[in-house]
C-alpha positions in Angstrom: 0.0 0.0 0.0 1.4 3.4 -1.0 0.6 6.0 1.6 -0.6 9.5 0.5 1.4 12.6 1.5 -1.2 13.6 3.8 -1.1 10.4 5.7 2.7 10.6 6.0 2.4 14.2 7.3 -0.2 13.1 9.9 2.1 10.4 11.1 5.0 12.8 11.4 2.8 15.2 13.2 1.5 12.7 15.8 5.1 11.3 16.1 6.4 14.8 17.0 3.6 15.5 19.4 4.0 12.1 21.2 7.3 13.0 22.2 5.9 15.7 24.6 2.5 14.4 25.3 1.5 17.1 27.7 2.5 19.9 25.7 0.2 22.0 23.5 1.3 22.7 20.0 0.4 25.5 17.7 -0.2 24.9 14.0 2.4 27.6 13.2 5.0 25.9 15.4 4.3 22.3 13.9 4.3 23.8 10.4 7.8 25.3 10.9 9.1 22.5 12.8 8.1 19.7 10.2 8.3 22.0 7.2 4.7 21.2 6.1 2.8 24.2 4.4 0.7 25.9 7.1 -2.5 25.7 5.3 -2.2 21.9 4.4 -1.2 21.3 8.2 -4.4 23.2 9.3 -6.5 20.9 7.2 -4.8 17.7 8.6 -5.0 19.0 12.2 -8.7 19.7 11.7 -9.4 16.2 10.4 -7.2 14.5 13.2 -9.4 16.6 15.8 -12.7 15.7 14.3 -11.6 11.9 14.4 -10.8 12.3 18.0 -7.0 11.7 17.6 -6.2 15.4 18.6 -8.0 17.9 21.0 -7.8 21.6 20.4 -8.0 24.5 22.9 -8.5 28.0 22.0 -7.1 31.2 23.4 -3.7 32.5 24.4 -2.5 29.3 26.1 -4.3 27.0 23.6 -3.2 24.7 21.0 -3.3 21.0 19.8 -2.7 18.1 22.1 -3.1 14.2 21.6 -6.6 13.4 23.0 -6.0 9.9 24.3 -3.3 7.6 25.5 -0.5 7.4 23.0 -0.3 3.6 23.6 -3.8 3.3 22.4 -3.3 5.1 19.0 -2.3 2.7 16.2 -1.0 3.7 12.8 -4.0 2.1 11.1 -6.1 4.7 13.1 -4.0 7.6 11.6 -4.0 6.3 8.0 -7.8 5.3 8.3 -8.5 9.1 8.6 -7.0 9.8 5.2 -7.0 6.6 3.2 -9.7 4.3 1.9 -8.9 1.0 3.5 
């Protein structure tokens, strides 16, 4: 199976976020750090949030964080958001 660029980016995003699971990340920070175009990253983050892999908090101290235990998230859960399996 060949993964789409979107799925690969989503895996990279969650991989980075898993390193500091209690930290909140802004889309701007993730975009710069992972070198993913901001608008593209924002769409990925929205889909991951709608599928309950991420949670978002608005406001000055807001951002995105992983919404459940990292140990319960499987690669297939991430890929399933973006690919037809």
